[in-house]
C-alpha positions as CSV (number, residue, x, y, z in Angstrom):
1,M,0.0,0.0,0.0
2,K,2.7,2.5,0.9
3,A,4.6,1.7,-2.3
4,R,1.5,2.5,-4.3
5,V,1.1,5.7,-2.4
6,L,4.6,6.7,-3.2
7,L,4.2,5.8,-6.8
8,S,1.0,7.9,-7.0
9,L,2.8,10.9,-5.6
10,I,5.7,10.5,-8.0
11,L,3.5,10.2,-11.0
12,L,1.5,13.3,-9.9
13,C,4.5,15.6,-10.3
14,G,6.4,14.1,-13.1
15,G,7.4,10.5,-12.6
16,L,10.9,9.1,-12.3
17,A,13.7,11.5,-11.7
18,A,16.5,12.5,-14.0
19,P,20.0,12.5,-12.6
20,S,20.9,15.4,-10.2
21,A,21.8,18.3,-12.4
22,R,21.9,22.1,-12.6
23,A,18.7,23.5,-14.0
24,D,19.2,24.4,-17.6
25,D,20.5,28.0,-18.0
26,A,18.7,28.2,-21.3
27,A,15.3,27.5,-19.6
28,P,12.6,29.5,-21.5
29,A,11.8,33.0,-20.2
30,A,8.7,33.6,-18.0
31,P,5.8,35.3,-19.7
32,A,2.9,36.8,-17.8
33,V,1.5,34.7,-15.0
34,P,-1.2,32.3,-16.3
35,A,-4.6,32.6,-14.7
36,A,-4.3,29.0,-13.5
37,C,-1.3,30.0,-11.4
38,E,-3.1,32.7,-9.4
39,L,-3.0,32.4,-5.6
40,P,-4.3,34.4,-2.6
41,S,-1.5,36.6,-1.3
42,Y,-1.5,34.9,2.1
43,L,-0.1,31.7,0.6
44,L,2.9,33.6,-0.7
45,T,3.6,35.6,2.4
46,S,6.2,34.9,5.1
47,E,7.2,37.0,8.1
48,S,10.6,35.4,8.0
49,Q,13.3,36.8,5.8
50,L,16.2,35.7,3.5
51,P,19.0,38.1,4.5
52,K,21.7,36.4,2.5
53,V,19.7,36.4,-0.6
54,A,19.0,40.1,-0.1
55,D,22.7,40.8,0.4
56,A,23.6,38.9,-2.8
57,V,21.0,40.8,-4.9
58,K,22.0,44.2,-3.5
59,A,25.7,43.5,-4.1
60,G,25.0,42.1,-7.6
61,K,26.7,38.9,-6.7
62,P,25.7,35.5,-8.2
63,L,22.7,33.9,-6.5
64,E,23.3,30.2,-6.0
65,I,20.2,28.3,-5.1
66,L,20.2,24.6,-4.2
67,V,17.0,22.6,-4.3
68,V,17.2,19.5,-2.2
69,G,14.3,17.1,-2.7
70,S,12.8,13.9,-4.0
71,R,11.9,12.8,-7.5
72,S,9.0,15.2,-7.5
73,T,11.5,18.0,-8.3
74,T,11.8,16.6,-11.8
75,I,9.9,15.9,-15.0
76,P,11.4,13.1,-17.1
77,A,12.9,14.2,-20.4
78,S,11.6,17.8,-19.7
79,E,14.0,19.3,-17.2
80,N,13.3,22.8,-18.5
81,S,9.7,22.4,-17.3
82,S,10.4,21.3,-13.7
83,Y,9.7,23.8,-10.9
84,P,13.4,24.5,-10.2
85,A,14.0,25.4,-13.8
86,R,10.9,27.5,-14.0
87,M,11.9,29.3,-10.7
88,E,15.3,30.1,-12.2
89,A,13.7,31.5,-15.4
90,V,11.4,33.8,-13.4
91,L,14.2,35.0,-11.1
92,K,16.4,35.7,-14.1
93,D,13.5,37.7,-15.6
94,K,12.8,39.6,-12.4
95,L,16.3,40.4,-11.2
96,P,18.4,42.9,-13.1
97,P,21.7,42.3,-14.9
98,P,24.4,41.6,-14.0
99,E,22.6,39.5,-11.5
100,V,23.4,35.8,-12.1
101,V,21.0,33.2,-10.9
102,H,22.0,29.5,-10.8
103,V,19.6,26.8,-9.6
104,S,20.9,23.3,-9.0
105,V,19.1,20.2,-7.9
106,E,20.1,17.5,-5.4
107,I,17.8,14.5,-5.5
108,Q,17.6,12.5,-2.4
109,S,15.4,9.7,-3.7
110,K,13.3,7.8,-1.1
111,K,15.2,9.3,1.8
112,T,13.7,10.4,5.0
113,A,14.5,13.8,6.5
114,E,17.0,12.2,8.9
115,E,18.8,10.4,6.0
116,T,18.8,13.6,3.9
117,A,20.0,15.8,6.7
118,S,23.0,13.5,7.3
119,T,24.4,14.5,3.9
120,F,24.2,18.3,4.4
121,V,27.7,18.9,5.8
122,K,29.4,17.4,2.7
123,L,26.8,18.8,0.4
124,M,27.2,22.4,1.6
125,E,31.0,22.1,1.4
126,A,30.6,21.1,-2.3
127,K,27.9,23.5,-3.4
128,R,28.2,26.5,-1.1
129,P,24.8,27.9,-2.0
130,T,23.3,31.2,-0.9
131,L,19.9,29.6,-0.5
132,V,18.8,26.0,0.1
133,I,15.2,25.0,-0.6
134,W,14.6,21.8,1.3
135,Q,11.6,19.8,0.1
136,T,10.8,17.1,2.6
137,G,8.1,15.2,4.5
138,T,6.6,12.9,1.9
139,V,8.8,9.9,2.5
140,D,8.5,10.3,6.2
141,A,4.7,10.4,6.0
142,I,4.6,7.3,3.8
143,R,6.9,5.4,6.1
144,S,5.0,6.6,9.2
145,I,8.1,7.9,10.8
146,D,7.4,9.2,14.3
147,P,6.4,12.9,13.9
148,D,8.6,13.9,16.8
149,E,11.6,12.1,15.3
150,F,10.8,13.8,12.0
151,R,10.7,17.2,13.7
152,G,14.1,16.5,15.3
153,A,15.6,15.5,12.0
154,V,14.3,18.6,10.2
155,T,15.6,20.8,13.1
156,E,19.1,19.2,12.8
157,G,19.1,19.6,9.0
158,V,18.1,23.3,9.2
159,A,20.7,23.9,11.8
160,A,23.4,22.3,9.6
161,L,22.4,24.4,6.6
162,Q,22.4,27.6,8.6
163,S,25.7,26.8,10.2
164,A,27.2,26.4,6.7
165,G,26.1,30.0,5.9
166,A,23.0,29.5,3.8
167,D,19.5,30.9,4.0
168,V,16.9,28.2,4.2
169,V,13.4,27.7,2.8
170,L,11.4,24.7,3.9
171,M,9.0,23.2,1.4
172,N,6.4,20.7,2.6
173,L,4.6,17.8,1.0
174,Q,2.7,18.0,-2.3
175,Y,-1.1,17.7,-2.1
176,S,-2.9,14.9,-3.9
177,P,-6.6,14.1,-3.4
178,R,-5.8,10.5,-4.6
179,T,-3.5,9.8,-1.7
180,E,-4.7,12.1,1.2
181,T,-6.8,9.3,2.7
182,M,-3.8,6.8,2.5
183,I,-1.2,8.8,4.5
184,S,-1.5,11.0,7.5
185,A,0.1,14.3,6.3
186,Q,-1.0,16.7,9.0
187,P,1.5,15.8,11.7
188,F,4.4,16.3,9.3
189,L,2.9,19.6,8.0
190,D,2.5,20.8,11.6
191,N,6.0,19.9,12.6
192,M,7.6,21.6,9.6
193,R,5.7,24.7,10.5
194,V,7.0,24.5,14.1
195,V,10.6,24.1,12.9
196,A,10.2,27.0,10.5
197,Q,8.9,29.2,13.3
198,E,11.6,28.2,15.8
199,H,14.3,28.9,13.3
200,D,12.7,32.0,11.8
201,I,12.8,30.7,8.3
202,P,10.2,30.8,5.5
203,L,8.0,27.8,4.9
204,F,6.7,27.4,1.3
205,D,3.4,25.7,1.9
206,R,3.3,23.6,-1.3
207,F,0.5,21.4,0.3
208,A,-1.9,24.3,0.8
209,I,-1.0,25.9,-2.6
210,M,-1.7,22.7,-4.5
211,R,-4.9,22.0,-2.5
212,Q,-6.0,25.6,-3.3
213,W,-5.5,25.0,-7.1
214,N,-7.4,21.7,-6.9
215,D,-10.3,23.0,-4.7
216,Q,-10.8,26.1,-6.9
217,G,-10.7,24.0,-10.1
218,Q,-7.5,25.4,-11.6
219,F,-6.1,21.9,-11.7
220,D,-7.8,18.5,-11.4
221,L,-5.2,16.7,-9.3
222,F,-7.4,13.7,-8.9
223,S,-7.4,12.6,-12.5
224,P,-4.2,11.0,-13.8
225,S,-5.4,11.2,-17.4
226,R,-3.4,14.3,-18.4
227,G,-0.1,12.8,-17.2
228,P,3.0,14.8,-18.1
229,E,1.0,17.8,-19.5
230,L,-0.6,18.3,-16.1
231,A,2.8,17.9,-14.4
232,K,4.3,20.6,-16.6
233,Q,1.5,23.0,-15.8
234,V,1.7,22.4,-12.0
235,H,5.5,22.7,-12.0
236,D,5.3,25.9,-14.0
237,C,2.9,27.4,-11.5
238,L,5.0,26.1,-8.5
239,G,8.2,27.6,-10.0
240,R,6.5,31.0,-10.5
241,A,5.1,30.9,-7.0
242,L,8.4,29.9,-5.4
243,A,10.3,32.6,-7.3
244,Q,7.9,35.3,-6.0
245,F,8.1,33.8,-2.6
246,V,11.9,34.1,-2.5
247,I,11.8,37.7,-3.9
248,D,9.3,38.8,-1.3
249,A,11.0,37.0,1.6
250,A,14.3,38.7,0.6
251,H,12.5,42.0,0.4
252,V,13.8,42.8,-3.0
253,G,12.1,46.1,-3.8
254,P,10.8,47.3,-7.1
255,A,14.0,49.3,-7.7
256,Q,16.0,46.1,-7.6
257,Q,13.7,44.3,-10.0
258,Q,13.5,44.6,-13.8
259,N,9.7,44.9,-13.7
């Protein structure tokens, strides 16, 4: 049963992962935000800030972003359509030259938060990112990891990332009406919010965002019939939302944006 749940979640956002790679610098530019991507402002607002991102933008330094996540960060044979690539395209469009934005992806397939956090010291030494976006919680929920142990692992992971000098954004589970009755997501959602509050870091509420799109009819996340096309649309909207979330949390003002 848990294996079927994991497969359903993987298929929802793009299927099997491609190898860990830097998001394509030639990713297509971001046009106007599609109506399907629209969200209420409260879902893209955080009281926590990203000071290191802000400093990099103000100084015109390269902005290195590392996305650490599961296979749902990718779309097979269509890496330019994945949410990290779409986020990079929007940030490049929004931030002025000579600002350089690089987004790389580190896939931690089928790893719990504890297993992923154990790699952070070496990963940070190798990558040295300005910002780490850590997508976690799904594998722990599927494996029914004790929520308190999960919270401890996320806490240790965030502390390791911050000690290495990076800003951190936590990203929680993806929402799927096909699997919400099979796994208990709420304890993991709650614990990620607690860790974000304790460490004063932004939480990108992917679960609530995707549920909003589904409930409002922007996307039918229950039906698997559209397959990769639906995945591309959802990833595009997630990438746009995440880029705006980062810009707002870094308090990059209009004068520092191209438009």
